[in-house]
N, C-alpha and C positions, 0 to 999 in steps of 0.2 A: 119646166123651169128650176124642179128640183138636188135635176140633174147637178145644172152646174152651178148650185149656191151647197151641193154634200160639194162637191167641190171642188170650191171655191172655203171648203170651211176647211178640210186634210191639206189642204196646201196650205195654208195660215201658218195651221197646227203643228205643221214637220217646220216650218220654217219657225216656229216663237222654240219647238224644243234642238234648232240647231244652232241656233242661234241663243239658248239657256246651253246651253253644251260648249259652243266653241268660248264664251267667257270664264267658263268657271271651273274650264281646265288655262283657259291664263291668267286667273286671276289666282289660282288655287300655287300658295306656300310649297316648292317639295320637302316635305317631312318624309327622312327616313323610318329612322328611328325616337326611339322616348326624350334619347341629352339632345336632340336637337328639338328638336318637340318643347321642352321644358325651355331652349333655352328662350326660345320666340317667344316665348309665353308667359318669361321670369323677365324682357325686357322694357325698357317701362316709355313710353316719346315725348315727343320731344314739346316742353311745354312753354311757352311762356307767357311771361307777365305781365302784361303793362304797369310801368315802374308812375307814368301821372295821371296820372286816377283825374284831372280835366278834359284831359286831353278829350274823352269822348259823351259829352253833357246834352244827351238834347236841349230842342229844345219847348219847354213845359208853359211858358207865357199865354197862361190863357186869352188875355184880350183878343192877340191878334190875331187867335183861329177863329176866333166868335162873333170881333163888331167888324159888321162888312164895309163897313164909309173907313176910307183911308187918310182921311186929312188930316188935319194938324188940328189939334186939340187947346183953340180960342182966351182960354183962360190960365193962361199958363204963360 
């Protein structure tokens, strides 16, 4: 039983290392010179600024969250 557990652990580690190697090679940018590295580092990412301040306003009404009864107010 210990040999099978050891075999499974070795296989899992080998798969994890191979996946890490594959994805690190695939995602890494191919930079060969210092000038290319400076160009990549000096690029600014696109920034989207929302101009409508009321577009994503959270619902902060505590009465609706706390009140367990969903009846109308008889005094209104």
